[in-house]
PDB file of N, CA, C and O in Angstrom:
ATOM      1  N   MET A   1     -22.716 -53.178  57.986  1.00  0.00           N
ATOM      2  CA  MET A   1     -24.053 -53.829  57.004  1.00  0.00           C
ATOM      3  C   MET A   1     -25.022 -54.604  57.793  1.00  0.00           C
ATOM      4  O   MET A   1     -24.713 -55.314  58.749  1.00  0.00           O
ATOM      5  N   ASN A   2     -26.057 -54.452  57.399  1.00  0.00           N
ATOM      6  CA  ASN A   2     -27.097 -55.333  57.911  1.00  0.00           C
ATOM      7  C   ASN A   2     -27.063 -56.739  57.321  1.00  0.00           C
ATOM      8  O   ASN A   2     -26.460 -56.845  56.253  1.00  0.00           O
ATOM      9  N   PRO A   3     -27.594 -57.801  57.826  1.00  0.00           N
ATOM     10  CA  PRO A   3     -27.299 -59.222  57.121  1.00  0.00           C
ATOM     11  C   PRO A   3     -27.745 -59.288  55.676  1.00  0.00           C
ATOM     12  O   PRO A   3     -27.191 -60.024  54.858  1.00  0.00           O
ATOM     13  N   ALA A   4     -28.874 -58.408  55.357  1.00  0.00           N
ATOM     14  CA  ALA A   4     -29.222 -58.631  53.778  1.00  0.00           C
ATOM     15  C   ALA A   4     -27.968 -57.821  53.156  1.00  0.00           C
ATOM     16  O   ALA A   4     -27.324 -58.383  52.271  1.00  0.00           O
ATOM     17  N   GLU A   5     -27.731 -57.003  53.423  1.00  0.00           N
ATOM     18  CA  GLU A   5     -26.443 -56.324  52.691  1.00  0.00           C
ATOM     19  C   GLU A   5     -25.288 -57.042  52.802  1.00  0.00           C
ATOM     20  O   GLU A   5     -24.489 -57.011  51.865  1.00  0.00           O
ATOM     21  N   THR A   6     -25.019 -57.790  53.947  1.00  0.00           N
ATOM     22  CA  THR A   6     -23.839 -58.682  53.963  1.00  0.00           C
ATOM     23  C   THR A   6     -23.933 -59.736  52.687  1.00  0.00           C
ATOM     24  O   THR A   6     -23.045 -59.955  51.863  1.00  0.00           O
ATOM     25  N   HIS A   7     -25.185 -60.296  52.747  1.00  0.00           N
ATOM     26  CA  HIS A   7     -25.542 -61.525  51.828  1.00  0.00           C
ATOM     27  C   HIS A   7     -25.202 -60.845  50.653  1.00  0.00           C
ATOM     28  O   HIS A   7     -24.211 -61.314  50.093  1.00  0.00           O
ATOM     29  N   GLU A   8     -25.723 -59.885  50.111  1.00  0.00           N
ATOM     30  CA  GLU A   8     -25.721 -59.210  48.869  1.00  0.00           C
ATOM     31  C   GLU A   8     -24.179 -58.892  48.477  1.00  0.00           C
ATOM     32  O   GLU A   8     -23.820 -59.298  47.372  1.00  0.00           O
ATOM     33  N   VAL A   9     -23.367 -58.301  49.166  1.00  0.00           N
ATOM     34  CA  VAL A   9     -22.145 -58.162  48.743  1.00  0.00           C
ATOM     35  C   VAL A   9     -21.360 -59.384  48.979  1.00  0.00           C
ATOM     36  O   VAL A   9     -20.293 -59.305  48.371  1.00  0.00           O
ATOM     37  N   THR A  10     -21.471 -60.366  49.564  1.00  0.00           N
ATOM     38  CA  THR A  10     -20.700 -61.580  49.511  1.00  0.00           C
ATOM     39  C   THR A  10     -20.954 -62.270  48.000  1.00  0.00           C
ATOM     40  O   THR A  10     -20.054 -62.754  47.314  1.00  0.00           O
ATOM     41  N   GLU A  11     -22.281 -62.213  47.653  1.00  0.00           N
ATOM     42  CA  GLU A  11     -22.663 -62.824  46.308  1.00  0.00           C
ATOM     43  C   GLU A  11     -22.291 -62.059  45.208  1.00  0.00           C
ATOM     44  O   GLU A  11     -22.196 -62.559  44.088  1.00  0.00           O
ATOM     45  N   LEU A  12     -22.023 -60.612  45.493  1.00  0.00           N
ATOM     46  CA  LEU A  12     -21.395 -59.765  44.301  1.00  0.00           C
ATOM     47  C   LEU A  12     -20.166 -59.998  44.201  1.00  0.00           C
ATOM     48  O   LEU A  12     -19.752 -60.203  43.060  1.00  0.00           O
ATOM     49  N   ILE A  13     -19.243 -60.043  45.271  1.00  0.00           N
ATOM     50  CA  ILE A  13     -17.825 -60.363  45.258  1.00  0.00           C
ATOM     51  C   ILE A  13     -17.682 -61.902  44.804  1.00  0.00           C
ATOM     52  O   ILE A  13     -16.756 -62.053  44.007  1.00  0.00           O
ATOM     53  N   ALA A  14     -18.261 -62.873  45.071  1.00  0.00           N
ATOM     54  CA  ALA A  14     -18.006 -64.264  44.543  1.00  0.00           C
ATOM     55  C   ALA A  14     -18.489 -64.220  43.068  1.00  0.00           C
ATOM     56  O   ALA A  14     -17.914 -64.973  42.281  1.00  0.00           O
ATOM     57  N   ARG A  15     -19.450 -63.446  42.626  1.00  0.00           N
ATOM     58  CA  ARG A  15     -19.758 -63.380  41.140  1.00  0.00           C
ATOM     59  C   ARG A  15     -18.771 -62.587  40.217  1.00  0.00           C
ATOM     60  O   ARG A  15     -18.481 -62.938  39.073  1.00  0.00           O
ATOM     61  N   LEU A  16     -18.326 -61.559  40.807  1.00  0.00           N
ATOM     62  CA  LEU A  16     -17.399 -61.116  40.157  1.00  0.00           C
ATOM     63  C   LEU A  16     -15.992 -61.715  39.669  1.00  0.00           C
ATOM     64  O   LEU A  16     -15.316 -61.511  38.660  1.00  0.00           O
ATOM     65  N   ARG A  17     -15.780 -62.759  41.095  1.00  0.00           N
ATOM     66  CA  ARG A  17     -14.279 -63.513  40.917  1.00  0.00           C
ATOM     67  C   ARG A  17     -14.613 -64.623  39.908  1.00  0.00           C
ATOM     68  O   ARG A  17     -13.740 -65.052  39.153  1.00  0.00           O
ATOM     69  N   ASP A  18     -15.866 -65.086  39.893  1.00  0.00           N
ATOM     70  CA  ASP A  18     -16.321 -66.406  38.948  1.00  0.00           C
ATOM     71  C   ASP A  18     -16.294 -65.699  37.417  1.00  0.00           C
ATOM     72  O   ASP A  18     -15.491 -66.008  36.536  1.00  0.00           O
ATOM     73  N   GLU A  19     -17.179 -64.847  37.317  1.00  0.00           N
ATOM     74  CA  GLU A  19     -17.504 -64.372  36.014  1.00  0.00           C
ATOM     75  C   GLU A  19     -16.390 -63.358  35.239  1.00  0.00           C
ATOM     76  O   GLU A  19     -16.273 -63.293  34.015  1.00  0.00           O
ATOM     77  N   ARG A  20     -15.706 -62.688  36.085  1.00  0.00           N
ATOM     78  CA  ARG A  20     -14.546 -61.927  35.561  1.00  0.00           C
ATOM     79  C   ARG A  20     -13.199 -62.531  35.562  1.00  0.00           C
ATOM     80  O   ARG A  20     -12.278 -62.243  34.798  1.00  0.00           O
ATOM     81  N   GLY A  21     -13.194 -63.478  36.593  1.00  0.00           N
ATOM     82  CA  GLY A  21     -11.756 -64.466  36.602  1.00  0.00           C
ATOM     83  C   GLY A  21     -10.844 -63.494  37.339  1.00  0.00           C
ATOM     84  O   GLY A  21      -9.632 -63.693  37.244  1.00  0.00           O
ATOM     85  N   VAL A  22     -11.289 -62.451  38.073  1.00  0.00           N
ATOM     86  CA  VAL A  22     -10.260 -61.384  38.821  1.00  0.00           C
ATOM     87  C   VAL A  22      -9.952 -62.017  40.176  1.00  0.00           C
ATOM     88  O   VAL A  22     -10.616 -62.905  40.710  1.00  0.00           O
ATOM     89  N   ALA A  23      -8.882 -61.450  40.643  1.00  0.00           N
ATOM     90  CA  ALA A  23      -8.543 -61.644  42.014  1.00  0.00           C
ATOM     91  C   ALA A  23      -9.211 -60.416  42.701  1.00  0.00           C
ATOM     92  O   ALA A  23      -9.377 -59.360  42.090  1.00  0.00           O
ATOM     93  N   ILE A  24      -9.619 -60.611  44.097  1.00  0.00           N
ATOM     94  CA  ILE A  24     -10.126 -59.624  44.524  1.00  0.00           C
ATOM     95  C   ILE A  24      -9.741 -59.528  46.143  1.00  0.00           C
ATOM     96  O   ILE A  24     -10.043 -60.529  46.793  1.00  0.00           O
ATOM     97  N   CYS A  25      -9.155 -58.518  46.807  1.00  0.00           N
ATOM     98  CA  CYS A  25      -8.753 -58.811  47.997  1.00  0.00           C
ATOM     99  C   CYS A  25      -9.838 -58.252  48.946  1.00  0.00           C
ATOM    100  O   CYS A  25     -10.295 -57.126  48.747  1.00  0.00           O
ATOM    101  N   VAL A  26     -10.226 -58.964  49.896  1.00  0.00           N
ATOM    102  CA  VAL A  26     -11.181 -58.632  50.835  1.00  0.00           C
ATOM    103  C   VAL A  26     -10.742 -58.723  52.167  1.00  0.00           C
ATOM    104  O   VAL A  26     -10.412 -59.842  52.558  1.00  0.00           O
ATOM    105  N   ILE A  27     -10.660 -57.624  53.068  1.00  0.00           N
ATOM    106  CA  ILE A  27     -10.309 -57.502  54.208  1.00  0.00           C
ATOM    107  C   ILE A  27     -11.553 -57.506  55.226  1.00  0.00           C
ATOM    108  O   ILE A  27     -12.327 -56.551  55.291  1.00  0.00           O
ATOM    109  N   GLU A  28     -11.690 -58.768  56.089  1.00  0.00           N
ATOM    110  CA  GLU A  28     -12.980 -58.798  56.612  1.00  0.00           C
ATOM    111  C   GLU A  28     -12.914 -59.819  57.783  1.00  0.00           C
ATOM    112  O   GLU A  28     -12.056 -60.703  57.779  1.00  0.00           O
ATOM    113  N   HIS A  29     -13.896 -59.685  58.864  1.00  0.00           N
ATOM    114  CA  HIS A  29     -13.754 -60.131  59.985  1.00  0.00           C
ATOM    115  C   HIS A  29     -14.961 -61.144  60.203  1.00  0.00           C
ATOM    116  O   HIS A  29     -14.864 -62.021  61.062  1.00  0.00           O
ATOM    117  N   ASP A  30     -15.958 -61.030  59.515  1.00  0.00           N
ATOM    118  CA  ASP A  30     -17.025 -61.718  59.304  1.00  0.00           C
ATOM    119  C   ASP A  30     -16.910 -62.958  58.575  1.00  0.00           C
ATOM    120  O   ASP A  30     -16.980 -62.952  57.346  1.00  0.00           O
ATOM    121  N   MET A  31     -16.712 -64.199  59.342  1.00  0.00           N
ATOM    122  CA  MET A  31     -16.395 -65.456  58.857  1.00  0.00           C
ATOM    123  C   MET A  31     -17.272 -66.112  57.801  1.00  0.00           C
ATOM    124  O   MET A  31     -16.882 -66.994  57.035  1.00  0.00           O
ATOM    125  N   HIS A  32     -18.577 -65.557  57.839  1.00  0.00           N
ATOM    126  CA  HIS A  32     -19.523 -66.106  56.955  1.00  0.00           C
ATOM    127  C   HIS A  32     -19.152 -65.219  55.508  1.00  0.00           C
ATOM    128  O   HIS A  32     -19.351 -65.778  54.429  1.00  0.00           O
ATOM    129  N   VAL A  33     -18.782 -64.267  55.535  1.00  0.00           N
ATOM    130  CA  VAL A  33     -18.365 -63.384  54.486  1.00  0.00           C
ATOM    131  C   VAL A  33     -17.189 -64.236  53.860  1.00  0.00           C
ATOM    132  O   VAL A  33     -17.272 -64.846  52.794  1.00  0.00           O
ATOM    133  N   VAL A  34     -16.250 -64.193  54.560  1.00  0.00           N
ATOM    134  CA  VAL A  34     -14.800 -64.615  54.185  1.00  0.00           C
ATOM    135  C   VAL A  34     -15.231 -66.020  53.644  1.00  0.00           C
ATOM    136  O   VAL A  34     -14.720 -66.314  52.563  1.00  0.00           O
ATOM    137  N   ALA A  35     -16.070 -66.931  54.194  1.00  0.00           N
ATOM    138  CA  ALA A  35     -16.188 -68.405  53.495  1.00  0.00           C
ATOM    139  C   ALA A  35     -16.988 -68.303  52.468  1.00  0.00           C
ATOM    140  O   ALA A  35     -16.951 -69.207  51.633  1.00  0.00           O
ATOM    141  N   GLY A  36     -17.888 -67.196  52.285  1.00  0.00           N
ATOM    142  CA  GLY A  36     -18.591 -67.168  51.025  1.00  0.00           C
ATOM    143  C   GLY A  36     -18.090 -66.673  49.959  1.00  0.00           C
ATOM    144  O   GLY A  36     -18.663 -66.761  48.874  1.00  0.00           O
ATOM    145  N   CYS A  37     -17.076 -66.150  50.110  1.00  0.00           N
ATOM    146  CA  CYS A  37     -16.440 -65.472  48.555  1.00  0.00           C
ATOM    147  C   CYS A  37     -14.720 -65.675  48.587  1.00  0.00           C
ATOM    148  O   CYS A  37     -13.993 -64.874  48.001  1.00  0.00           O
ATOM    149  N   SER A  38     -14.274 -66.640  49.212  1.00  0.00           N
ATOM    150  CA  SER A  38     -12.828 -66.829  49.245  1.00  0.00           C
ATOM    151  C   SER A  38     -12.452 -68.244  48.802  1.00  0.00           C
ATOM    152  O   SER A  38     -12.982 -69.322  49.071  1.00  0.00           O
ATOM    153  N   ASP A  39     -11.311 -67.921  47.991  1.00  0.00           N
ATOM    154  CA  ASP A  39     -10.529 -69.169  47.539  1.00  0.00           C
ATOM    155  C   ASP A  39      -9.422 -69.427  48.428  1.00  0.00           C
ATOM    156  O   ASP A  39      -9.010 -70.585  48.483  1.00  0.00           O
ATOM    157  N   ARG A  40      -8.932 -68.628  49.058  1.00  0.00           N
ATOM    158  CA  ARG A  40      -7.769 -68.524  49.788  1.00  0.00           C
ATOM    159  C   ARG A  40      -7.941 -67.435  50.985  1.00  0.00           C
ATOM    160  O   ARG A  40      -8.371 -66.289  50.852  1.00  0.00           O
ATOM    161  N   VAL A  41      -7.549 -68.000  52.068  1.00  0.00           N
ATOM    162  CA  VAL A  41      -7.722 -67.086  53.179  1.00  0.00           C
ATOM    163  C   VAL A  41      -6.205 -66.831  53.898  1.00  0.00           C
ATOM    164  O   VAL A  41      -5.439 -67.793  53.955  1.00  0.00           O
ATOM    165  N   ILE A  42      -5.879 -65.810  54.324  1.00  0.00           N
ATOM    166  CA  ILE A  42      -4.662 -65.681  55.109  1.00  0.00           C
ATOM    167  C   ILE A  42      -5.351 -64.904  56.425  1.00  0.00           C
ATOM    168  O   ILE A  42      -6.066 -63.905  56.359  1.00  0.00           O
ATOM    169  N   ALA A  43      -5.009 -65.516  57.462  1.00  0.00           N
ATOM    170  CA  ALA A  43      -5.362 -64.937  58.916  1.00  0.00           C
ATOM    171  C   ALA A  43      -4.128 -64.289  59.493  1.00  0.00           C
ATOM    172  O   ALA A  43      -3.018 -64.811  59.400  1.00  0.00           O
ATOM    173  N   LEU A  44      -4.357 -63.121  60.098  1.00  0.00           N
ATOM    174  CA  LEU A  44      -3.318 -62.435  60.661  1.00  0.00           C
ATOM    175  C   LEU A  44      -3.720 -62.287  62.205  1.00  0.00           C
ATOM    176  O   LEU A  44      -4.888 -62.262  62.594  1.00  0.00           O
ATOM    177  N   ASP A  45      -2.607 -62.193  63.020  1.00  0.00           N
ATOM    178  CA  ASP A  45      -2.758 -61.660  64.464  1.00  0.00           C
ATOM    179  C   ASP A  45      -1.729 -60.792  64.648  1.00  0.00           C
ATOM    180  O   ASP A  45      -0.555 -61.080  64.419  1.00  0.00           O
ATOM    181  N   HIS A  46      -2.201 -59.499  65.145  1.00  0.00           N
ATOM    182  CA  HIS A  46      -1.695 -58.119  65.242  1.00  0.00           C
ATOM    183  C   HIS A  46      -0.606 -58.057  64.188  1.00  0.00           C
ATOM    184  O   HIS A  46       0.547 -57.752  64.493  1.00  0.00           O
ATOM    185  N   GLY A  47      -0.987 -58.357  62.901  1.00  0.00           N
ATOM    186  CA  GLY A  47      -0.269 -58.003  61.688  1.00  0.00           C
ATOM    187  C   GLY A  47       0.508 -59.236  61.269  1.00  0.00           C
ATOM    188  O   GLY A  47       1.027 -59.212  60.153  1.00  0.00           O
ATOM    189  N   VAL A  48       0.642 -60.241  61.982  1.00  0.00           N
ATOM    190  CA  VAL A  48       1.704 -61.230  61.765  1.00  0.00           C
ATOM    191  C   VAL A  48       0.893 -62.476  61.192  1.00  0.00           C
ATOM    192  O   VAL A  48      -0.066 -62.896  61.838  1.00  0.00           O
ATOM    193  N   LYS A  49       1.263 -63.078  59.980  1.00  0.00           N
ATOM    194  CA  LYS A  49       0.563 -64.066  59.279  1.00  0.00           C
ATOM    195  C   LYS A  49       0.553 -65.390  60.058  1.00  0.00           C
ATOM    196  O   LYS A  49       1.651 -65.934  60.175  1.00  0.00           O
ATOM    197  N   VAL A  50      -0.447 -65.960  60.577  1.00  0.00           N
ATOM    198  CA  VAL A  50      -0.803 -67.226  61.504  1.00  0.00           C
ATOM    199  C   VAL A  50      -1.017 -68.458  60.615  1.00  0.00           C
ATOM    200  O   VAL A  50      -0.588 -69.570  60.923  1.00  0.00           O
ATOM    201  N   ALA A  51      -1.603 -68.237  59.662  1.00  0.00           N
ATOM    202  CA  ALA A  51      -2.242 -69.348  58.463  1.00  0.00           C
ATOM    203  C   ALA A  51      -2.349 -68.842  57.246  1.00  0.00           C
ATOM    204  O   ALA A  51      -2.410 -67.636  57.007  1.00  0.00           O
ATOM    205  N   GLU A  52      -2.376 -69.761  56.397  1.00  0.00           N
ATOM    206  CA  GLU A  52      -2.933 -69.367  55.026  1.00  0.00           C
ATOM    207  C   GLU A  52      -3.217 -70.685  54.244  1.00  0.00           C
ATOM    208  O   GLU A  52      -2.515 -71.691  54.352  1.00  0.00           O
ATOM    209  N   GLY A  53      -4.287 -70.581  53.467  1.00  0.00           N
ATOM    210  CA  GLY A  53      -4.896 -71.824  52.636  1.00  0.00           C
ATOM    211  C   GLY A  53      -6.457 -71.601  52.545  1.00  0.00           C
ATOM    212  O   GLY A  53      -7.000 -70.533  52.824  1.00  0.00           O
ATOM    213  N   GLU A  54      -7.176 -72.854  52.078  1.00  0.00           N
ATOM    214  CA  GLU A  54      -8.499 -72.732  51.987  1.00  0.00           C
ATOM    215  C   GLU A  54      -9.233 -72.599  53.243  1.00  0.00           C
ATOM    216  O   GLU A  54      -8.887 -73.214  54.252  1.00  0.00           O
ATOM    217  N   PHE A  55     -10.294 -71.769  53.207  1.00  0.00           N
ATOM    218  CA  PHE A  55     -11.099 -71.382  54.446  1.00  0.00           C
ATOM    219  C   PHE A  55     -11.161 -72.532  55.411  1.00  0.00           C
ATOM    220  O   PHE A  55     -10.580 -72.235  56.455  1.00  0.00           O
ATOM    221  N   ASP A  56     -11.637 -73.675  55.419  1.00  0.00           N
ATOM    222  CA  ASP A  56     -11.761 -74.558  56.476  1.00  0.00           C
ATOM    223  C   ASP A  56     -10.417 -74.950  57.044  1.00  0.00           C
ATOM    224  O   ASP A  56     -10.299 -75.357  58.200  1.00  0.00           O
ATOM    225  N   HIS A  57      -9.559 -74.836  56.329  1.00  0.00           N
ATOM    226  CA  HIS A  57      -8.040 -75.170  56.916  1.00  0.00           C
ATOM    227  C   HIS A  57      -7.746 -73.965  57.918  1.00  0.00           C
ATOM    228  O   HIS A  57      -7.561 -74.213  59.110  1.00  0.00           O
ATOM    229  N   VAL A  58      -7.709 -72.857  57.506  1.00  0.00           N
ATOM    230  CA  VAL A  58      -7.445 -71.642  58.373  1.00  0.00           C
ATOM    231  C   VAL A  58      -8.296 -71.450  59.325  1.00  0.00           C
ATOM    232  O   VAL A  58      -7.853 -70.978  60.372  1.00  0.00           O
ATOM    233  N   ALA A  59      -9.748 -71.761  59.226  1.00  0.00           N
ATOM    234  CA  ALA A  59     -10.647 -71.629  60.244  1.00  0.00           C
ATOM    235  C   ALA A  59     -10.481 -72.526  61.488  1.00  0.00           C
ATOM    236  O   ALA A  59     -10.845 -72.293  62.640  1.00  0.00           O
ATOM    237  N   ASN A  60      -9.858 -73.587  60.998  1.00  0.00           N
ATOM    238  CA  ASN A  60      -9.776 -74.587  62.079  1.00  0.00           C
ATOM    239  C   ASN A  60      -8.442 -74.651  62.522  1.00  0.00           C
ATOM    240  O   ASN A  60      -8.251 -75.537  63.356  1.00  0.00           O
ATOM    241  N   ASP A  61      -7.336 -73.887  62.171  1.00  0.00           N
ATOM    242  CA  ASP A  61      -5.966 -73.826  62.610  1.00  0.00           C
ATOM    243  C   ASP A  61      -5.682 -73.395  63.949  1.00  0.00           C
ATOM    244  O   ASP A  61      -5.772 -72.181  64.128  1.00  0.00           O
ATOM    245  N   PRO A  62      -5.351 -74.130  64.962  1.00  0.00           N
ATOM    246  CA  PRO A  62      -5.037 -73.597  66.471  1.00  0.00           C
ATOM    247  C   PRO A  62      -4.722 -72.464  66.778  1.00  0.00           C
ATOM    248  O   PRO A  62      -5.068 -71.871  67.799  1.00  0.00           O
ATOM    249  N   ALA A  63      -3.879 -71.978  65.717  1.00  0.00           N
ATOM    250  CA  ALA A  63      -3.119 -70.493  66.054  1.00  0.00           C
ATOM    251  C   ALA A  63      -4.446 -69.549  65.668  1.00  0.00           C
ATOM    252  O   ALA A  63      -4.760 -68.790  66.584  1.00  0.00           O
ATOM    253  N   VAL A  64      -5.225 -69.472  64.542  1.00  0.00           N
ATOM    254  CA  VAL A  64      -6.295 -68.763  64.418  1.00  0.00           C
ATOM    255  C   VAL A  64      -7.235 -68.856  65.460  1.00  0.00           C
ATOM    256  O   VAL A  64      -7.651 -67.836  66.008  1.00  0.00           O
ATOM    257  N   VAL A  65      -7.612 -69.987  65.790  1.00  0.00           N
ATOM    258  CA  VAL A  65      -8.822 -70.129  67.093  1.00  0.00           C
ATOM    259  C   VAL A  65      -8.317 -69.491  67.992  1.00  0.00           C
ATOM    260  O   VAL A  65      -9.032 -68.616  68.480  1.00  0.00           O
ATOM    261  N   GLU A  66      -7.019 -69.654  68.516  1.00  0.00           N
ATOM    262  CA  GLU A  66      -6.362 -68.866  69.696  1.00  0.00           C
ATOM    263  C   GLU A  66      -6.579 -67.385  69.529  1.00  0.00           C
ATOM    264  O   GLU A  66      -7.333 -66.806  70.311  1.00  0.00           O
ATOM    265  N   ALA A  67      -5.962 -66.726  68.550  1.00  0.00           N
ATOM    266  CA  ALA A  67      -5.999 -65.451  68.081  1.00  0.00           C
ATOM    267  C   ALA A  67      -7.374 -64.609  68.061  1.00  0.00           C
ATOM    268  O   ALA A  67      -7.541 -63.412  68.295  1.00  0.00           O
ATOM    269  N   TYR A  68      -8.290 -65.588  67.714  1.00  0.00           N
ATOM    270  CA  TYR A  68      -9.513 -64.787  67.388  1.00  0.00           C
ATOM    271  C   TYR A  68     -10.645 -65.079  68.427  1.00  0.00           C
ATOM    272  O   TYR A  68     -11.521 -64.242  68.641  1.00  0.00           O
ATOM    273  N   LEU A  69     -10.601 -66.455  69.158  1.00  0.00           N
ATOM    274  CA  LEU A  69     -11.537 -66.754  70.300  1.00  0.00           C
ATOM    275  C   LEU A  69     -10.829 -66.899  71.488  1.00  0.00           C
ATOM    276  O   LEU A  69     -11.519 -67.164  72.472  1.00  0.00           O
ATOM    277  N   GLY A  70      -9.686 -66.798  71.643  1.00  0.00           N
ATOM    278  CA  GLY A  70      -8.814 -66.973  72.753  1.00  0.00           C
ATOM    279  C   GLY A  70      -8.357 -68.374  73.317  1.00  0.00           C
ATOM    280  O   GLY A  70      -8.749 -69.323  72.638  1.00  0.00           O
ATOM    281  N   ARG A  71      -7.653 -68.664  74.355  1.00  0.00           N
ATOM    282  CA  ARG A  71      -7.225 -69.973  74.794  1.00  0.00           C
ATOM    283  C   ARG A  71      -8.531 -70.414  75.510  1.00  0.00           C
ATOM    284  O   ARG A  71      -9.478 -69.729  75.897  1.00  0.00           O
ATOM    285  N   ASP A  72      -8.297 -71.851  75.583  1.00  0.00           N
ATOM    286  CA  ASP A  72      -9.454 -72.669  76.072  1.00  0.00           C
ATOM    287  C   ASP A  72      -8.964 -72.541  77.663  1.00  0.00           C
ATOM    288  O   ASP A  72      -7.780 -72.741  77.935  1.00  0.00           O
ATOM    289  N   PRO A  73      -9.781 -72.250  78.538  1.00  0.00           N
ATOM    290  CA  PRO A  73      -9.348 -71.978  80.181  1.00  0.00           C
ATOM    291  C   PRO A  73      -8.880 -73.223  80.605  1.00  0.00           C
ATOM    292  O   PRO A  73      -7.992 -73.087  81.446  1.00  0.00           O
ATOM    293  N   GLU A  74      -9.142 -74.381  80.340  1.00  0.00           N
ATOM    294  CA  GLU A  74      -8.424 -75.685  80.752  1.00  0.00           C
ATOM    295  C   GLU A  74      -7.121 -75.542  80.315  1.00  0.00           C
ATOM    296  O   GLU A  74      -6.240 -75.610  81.171  1.00  0.00           O
ATOM    297  N   ALA A  75      -6.788 -75.342  79.060  1.00  0.00           N
ATOM    298  CA  ALA A  75      -5.588 -75.379  78.346  1.00  0.00           C
ATOM    299  C   ALA A  75      -4.635 -74.261  79.322  1.00  0.00           C
ATOM    300  O   ALA A  75      -3.506 -74.505  79.747  1.00  0.00           O
ATOM    301  N   LEU A  76      -5.262 -73.238  79.501  1.00  0.00           N
ATOM    302  CA  LEU A  76      -4.311 -72.120  80.549  1.00  0.00           C
ATOM    303  C   LEU A  76      -4.157 -72.705  81.625  1.00  0.00           C
ATOM    304  O   LEU A  76      -3.046 -72.603  82.145  1.00  0.00           O
ATOM    305  N   ALA A  77      -5.124 -73.444  82.262  1.00  0.00           N
ATOM    306  CA  ALA A  77      -4.841 -74.160  83.725  1.00  0.00           C
ATOM    307  C   ALA A  77      -3.780 -74.828  83.548  1.00  0.00           C
ATOM    308  O   ALA A  77      -2.810 -74.464  84.212  1.00  0.00           O
ATOM    309  N   GLU A  78      -3.591 -76.125  82.519  1.00  0.00           N
ATOM    310  CA  GLU A  78      -2.705 -76.825  82.450  1.00  0.00           C
ATOM    311  C   GLU A  78      -1.354 -76.294  81.938  1.00  0.00           C
ATOM    312  O   GLU A  78      -0.473 -77.153  81.896  1.00  0.00           O
ATOM    313  N   SER A  79      -1.060 -75.239  81.599  1.00  0.00           N
ATOM    314  CA  SER A  79       0.091 -74.655  81.058  1.00  0.00           C
ATOM    315  C   SER A  79       0.930 -74.191  82.171  1.00  0.00           C
ATOM    316  O   SER A  79       2.006 -73.638  81.944  1.00  0.00           O
TER     317      SER A  79
END
């Protein structure tokens, strides 16, 4: 999707959740989309749950950061 479509879909998901009071399962890697439409997030690393909770908590979880961004080269050198 292009950025405009991504924005529209994110707003639609959030509106459906808020107006209809339904649970919606979204599988997405775009963190802006996840942040924009999620009450609760589950992060997986190779199919194994590494974190669960509100977006900010999960996005800053060290296991999630490592799984999605890799380890800090300085931390690798120290281990």
